[in-house]
C-alpha positions as CSV (number, residue, x, y, z in Angstrom):
1,M,220.8,130.9,162.7
2,I,219.8,134.5,163.5
3,G,221.9,135.2,166.5
4,H,220.8,132.6,169.1
5,V,217.3,132.2,167.8
6,L,216.6,129.1,165.7
7,R,216.5,130.1,162.0
8,C,213.4,129.2,160.0
9,F,214.0,128.7,156.3
10,G,210.3,128.3,155.3
11,I,207.3,126.0,155.3
12,S,206.3,123.1,153.2
13,R,203.8,120.2,153.1
14,W,204.1,116.4,153.3
15,K,203.1,115.1,149.9
16,D,201.2,112.1,151.2
17,T,199.4,113.7,154.2
18,G,199.2,117.3,153.3
19,D,200.5,118.2,156.8
20,F,202.4,121.5,157.1
21,I,206.1,121.3,158.1
22,V,208.5,124.0,159.2
23,V,212.1,123.8,157.8
24,T,214.6,125.1,160.4
25,S,218.3,124.9,161.2
26,Y,219.5,121.5,162.4
27,A,220.5,120.9,166.0
28,K,222.4,117.7,166.3
29,D,222.6,117.6,170.1
30,G,218.9,118.0,170.8
31,N,217.5,120.2,173.5
32,L,219.3,121.7,176.5
33,R,217.5,119.4,178.9
34,Q,218.8,116.3,177.0
35,Y,222.3,117.9,176.8
36,I,222.4,118.6,180.6
37,R,221.2,115.1,181.3
38,K,223.9,113.5,179.2
39,N,226.8,115.8,179.9
40,F,226.2,117.4,183.3
41,L,229.3,115.9,185.0
42,N,231.4,117.3,182.2
43,F,229.5,120.6,181.9
44,S,232.1,123.1,183.1
45,W,231.1,126.4,184.6
46,I,232.6,128.4,181.8
47,E,230.5,126.4,179.3
48,R,227.4,127.0,181.5
49,L,228.0,130.7,181.5
50,I,228.5,130.8,177.7
51,T,225.3,128.8,177.3
52,L,223.4,131.2,179.4
53,K,224.8,134.2,177.6
54,D,223.7,132.6,174.3
55,I,220.2,132.2,175.6
56,A,220.1,135.7,176.9
57,E,221.3,137.0,173.5
58,G,218.5,135.1,171.8
59,L,216.0,136.5,174.3
60,E,217.3,140.0,173.8
61,I,216.7,139.7,170.0
62,I,213.1,138.6,170.7
63,H,212.4,141.3,173.2
64,N,214.0,144.1,171.2
65,S,211.7,143.1,168.3
66,G,208.8,143.7,170.6
67,Y,207.9,140.1,171.2
68,V,207.7,137.8,174.2
69,H,208.4,134.0,174.0
70,R,205.9,132.8,176.7
71,D,207.1,129.2,176.7
72,L,210.8,129.4,177.6
73,H,212.3,126.3,179.2
74,T,215.2,123.9,178.6
75,G,213.1,121.7,176.3
76,N,212.7,124.6,173.9
77,I,216.4,125.5,173.8
78,L,218.5,123.6,171.2
79,R,222.2,122.7,171.1
80,H,224.3,122.3,168.0
81,G,227.9,121.7,169.2
82,S,228.7,124.6,171.4
83,W,226.0,126.7,169.8
84,T,222.8,127.3,171.8
85,M,219.5,128.5,170.2
86,I,216.0,129.4,171.4
87,S,213.4,127.5,169.5
88,D,209.6,126.8,169.5
89,L,208.4,130.3,168.8
90,G,204.9,129.1,168.1
91,L,203.6,130.9,171.2
92,T,205.6,134.1,170.7
93,W,203.4,137.1,170.6
94,H,203.9,140.8,170.2
95,Q,203.8,142.4,173.6
96,D,200.9,144.7,172.6
97,S,198.8,141.7,171.5
98,V,199.2,139.5,174.6
99,S,196.0,139.2,176.6
100,T,195.4,138.4,180.2
101,G,193.7,135.3,181.6
102,E,195.7,132.8,179.5
103,L,198.2,130.3,180.8
104,F,200.8,128.6,178.6
105,G,203.9,126.5,179.3
106,V,205.5,124.2,181.7
107,L,204.5,125.0,185.3
108,P,207.9,125.4,187.0
109,Y,208.9,128.0,184.4
110,I,205.7,130.1,184.5
111,A,206.1,133.4,186.3
112,P,203.9,134.1,189.4
113,E,202.2,137.1,187.8
114,I,200.9,134.8,185.0
115,L,199.7,132.2,187.5
116,S,197.7,135.1,189.1
117,G,196.0,135.8,185.8
118,G,198.3,138.6,184.7
119,Q,199.7,139.5,181.3
120,Y,202.8,138.0,179.7
121,S,205.7,140.4,179.3
122,S,209.5,140.3,178.7
123,A,209.9,140.1,182.5
124,S,207.9,136.8,182.5
125,D,210.5,135.4,180.1
126,I,213.2,136.5,182.5
127,Y,211.5,134.5,185.3
128,S,211.6,131.5,183.0
129,F,215.3,132.3,182.4
130,A,215.9,132.1,186.1
131,M,214.6,128.6,186.2
132,I,216.9,127.7,183.3
133,M,219.8,129.1,185.4
134,Y,218.6,126.8,188.2
135,E,218.6,123.7,185.9
136,V,222.0,124.6,184.4
137,A,223.5,125.0,187.9
138,S,222.0,122.0,189.6
139,G,221.3,119.6,186.8
140,K,217.8,119.2,188.2
141,I,214.4,120.3,187.0
142,P,212.9,123.0,189.3
143,F,210.7,121.6,192.0
144,Y,211.6,118.1,190.7
145,H,210.9,116.4,194.1
146,E,208.0,118.5,195.2
147,D,204.2,118.6,194.7
148,I,204.1,121.7,192.5
149,S,201.6,124.3,193.8
150,P,200.9,127.4,191.8
151,I,199.7,129.0,195.0
152,N,203.0,128.5,196.7
153,I,204.8,129.9,193.6
154,I,202.6,133.0,193.7
155,K,203.5,133.3,197.5
156,G,207.2,133.2,196.7
157,S,208.2,129.5,196.8
158,R,211.4,128.9,194.8
159,P,213.8,125.9,194.4
160,E,217.0,125.8,196.4
161,L,220.4,125.6,194.8
162,P,223.3,123.4,195.9
163,S,225.5,125.2,198.5
164,A,228.5,125.1,196.1
165,T,226.8,127.4,193.6
166,P,228.7,130.7,193.3
167,F,227.1,133.4,195.4
168,I,227.1,136.0,192.6
169,Y,225.3,133.4,190.4
170,T,222.7,132.7,193.0
171,E,222.0,136.4,193.6
172,L,221.5,137.0,189.9
173,M,219.2,134.1,189.6
174,K,217.1,135.4,192.5
175,S,216.8,138.8,190.9
176,C,215.6,137.1,187.7
177,W,212.8,135.2,189.6
178,D,211.8,138.2,191.8
179,S,208.1,138.2,192.6
180,D,208.0,141.8,191.3
181,P,208.4,141.8,187.5
182,K,209.7,145.3,187.6
183,E,212.7,144.2,189.7
184,R,213.9,141.6,187.2
185,P,216.9,142.5,185.0
186,T,216.5,142.8,181.2
187,A,217.9,140.3,178.7
188,G,220.5,143.0,177.6
189,Y,221.7,143.4,181.1
190,L,222.2,139.6,181.4
191,V,224.2,139.5,178.2
192,N,226.6,142.1,179.4
193,L,226.9,140.6,182.9
194,F,227.6,137.1,181.6
195,D,230.2,138.5,179.2
196,D,231.9,140.2,182.2
197,W,231.9,136.9,184.1
198,I,233.2,134.9,181.2
199,H,236.1,137.2,180.7
200,S,236.4,138.2,184.4
201,K,236.3,141.9,183.6
202,G,235.6,144.8,185.8
203,K,236.0,145.6,189.5
204,Q,234.8,142.1,190.6
205,L,237.4,140.3,188.5
206,I,239.0,138.5,191.5
207,V,235.7,137.7,193.3
208,T,234.2,136.5,190.0
209,Y,237.2,134.4,189.1
210,N,237.5,132.8,192.5
211,S,233.7,132.1,192.8
212,F,233.5,130.1,189.6
213,Q,237.0,128.5,190.0
214,N,235.9,127.1,193.4
215,A,232.6,126.0,191.9
216,E,234.4,124.3,189.1
217,I,236.6,122.3,191.6
218,E,233.4,121.3,193.4
219,R,231.8,120.3,190.1
220,K,234.6,117.9,189.2
221,Y,234.2,116.0,192.5
222,S,230.4,116.1,192.5
223,N,228.4,112.8,192.7
224,I,225.1,114.4,191.9
225,D,222.4,111.9,190.8
226,I,221.3,113.4,187.5
227,E,219.4,110.3,186.5
228,E,217.2,110.6,189.6
229,S,216.3,114.2,188.7
230,Y,215.5,113.5,185.1
231,T,213.4,110.4,185.8
232,S,210.9,112.7,187.5
233,T,207.8,112.6,185.4
234,I,207.7,116.4,184.9
235,D,210.7,115.9,182.6
236,Q,208.4,113.9,180.3
237,I,205.9,116.7,180.0
238,S,206.5,118.9,176.9
239,Q,203.0,119.4,175.8
240,L,201.3,122.8,176.0
241,I,198.9,123.5,178.8
242,S,196.4,126.3,177.9
243,I,194.0,127.5,180.5
244,K,191.6,130.4,180.6
245,W,190.3,131.0,184.1
246,S,188.7,133.5,186.4
247,T,190.5,134.9,189.4
248,E,188.5,132.6,191.7
249,T,189.9,129.5,190.1
250,S,192.3,127.4,192.2
251,I,194.6,124.9,190.5
252,R,196.6,122.0,191.9
253,F,199.1,120.1,189.8
254,T,200.2,116.6,190.8
255,Y,202.4,114.1,189.1
256,R,203.3,110.5,189.6
257,N,206.4,108.7,188.7
258,K,205.6,105.1,187.6
259,F,209.2,103.9,187.3
260,N,211.8,104.9,189.9
261,E,214.7,102.7,188.8
262,A,216.8,104.0,186.0
263,E,217.1,100.6,184.4
264,K,213.3,100.3,184.1
265,L,213.0,103.6,182.2
266,Q,212.1,102.3,178.8
267,P,209.6,104.2,176.6
268,F,206.0,103.4,177.7
269,V,202.6,104.9,177.2
270,L,200.4,106.3,179.9
271,K,197.5,108.7,179.9
272,I,197.0,112.3,180.8
273,V,193.7,112.8,182.5
274,I,192.4,116.3,183.0
275,F,189.4,116.9,185.2
276,V,187.6,120.2,184.9
277,V,185.1,120.7,187.7
278,T,182.5,123.5,187.5
279,V,179.2,124.0,189.3
280,N,177.1,122.1,186.8
281,M,179.5,120.3,184.6
282,V,182.3,117.7,184.8
283,M,184.6,117.3,181.7
284,I,187.2,114.6,181.3
285,F,189.9,114.9,178.7
286,Q,192.3,112.0,177.9
287,S,195.4,112.1,175.8
288,V,198.3,109.7,175.1
289,V,201.8,110.8,176.0
290,I,205.1,109.0,176.7
291,G,206.2,108.3,180.2
292,V,203.8,110.1,182.5
293,T,200.5,110.3,184.2
294,F,199.7,113.9,184.8
295,V,196.6,115.0,186.7
296,I,195.3,118.6,186.7
297,I,192.4,119.4,189.0
298,V,190.6,122.7,188.6
299,N,188.1,123.8,191.2
300,N,186.1,126.8,190.2
301,E,183.1,128.2,191.9
302,N,182.3,130.5,189.0
303,S,183.4,129.4,185.6
304,C,186.1,127.7,183.6
305,N,185.9,128.7,179.9
306,H,188.4,126.4,178.3
307,M,191.1,123.9,179.0
308,G,193.5,122.1,176.6
309,G,195.9,119.9,176.3
310,Y,213.5,122.3,181.4
311,D,236.9,125.3,178.1
312,S,237.1,125.4,182.0
313,F,238.6,127.8,184.5
314,P,242.3,127.2,185.2
C-alpha cells in the first residue's frame, strides 16, 4: 500500500482465457459502502474521522502527483481492517490531459461543473469527497430517496444531513461541495484539519471535542434504518457511465426499486436500458446488471456523439 492508495503489484493474464488481470493489495473488508452498511451502528465518530483522513491522504498523493481520480465514491474505497485505501484508478488522468465534454462516474458524486460540461480537476474530486463525508455521517447514499436531477445539482441542490451531525463537520462538508470549485479546500487542508479534530488540537479543542462527543452519544442511541437506504437501487449501480454531449443536451436520470422489503433482497438480474434520442436517430442499449433497472433519457436537439455503459470519544 502506497499511503492510502491501493498498491498495484503488476499485471498478468489468465492462462485459459488470455484476459488481463491486475494484481493489487488485498482488502478483506470490501469497499467502504459495504463496510458502512454492515457496521454503521458501531461506526464511531473517531473511526469516521480517521477513515476520512485516510481518504484525504490518498487523494493528496494523487493530486500532488498531478492526477485527478474522476470516479471517487464509496464503492471505489476499500477497507482492510482499520486501513482505508482509494482504488479503481482506471479513470485517473493527468490534469493537463483531461478534456472537457466527458462525463464519468456515479451521478450523486459528480461535481456540478462536470455536469455542465466542464473539465475535471482536483476540485472535482473534493466535491466527490463531500458526498463521501455525507455517506459516512448519515449512513445513506446521497439523494437516495430522490429523483436525481443533474439540473438541480447544477443549480445547487445538495442532500441534507441529520440534525445531530456536528456543526463543524457540516460546514466543512458544505465547503467541499461548494458550487464554485475555487472555494473548495485542498486534500492537504483536509488531512491537516481531520488530524486536528482527531487529536482535538488548536484553539477549537473544546468546541471540537464537545461537538463530536455529543454526536457520538447521539449515534449510540440512533435507530437509523440503514437497510432502507442501501436497498435503493442506486446502491446497485457501480458501472461506468460515459457520455459526450453538447451544451444543449439535457439529461434526466430515474431509477426504480423492484424490491422494497429487506428480506426479499436476494441477487436478481434486471436490465439497464439506455435511450439516446436525437433528431434523426433512436438508439437502444441493453446490458445485464445485478439488482437494478436504470433508465437514462437524453434529449438533444443538436447531437449526441457517444454513450456507454457510495476507538470512540470518552
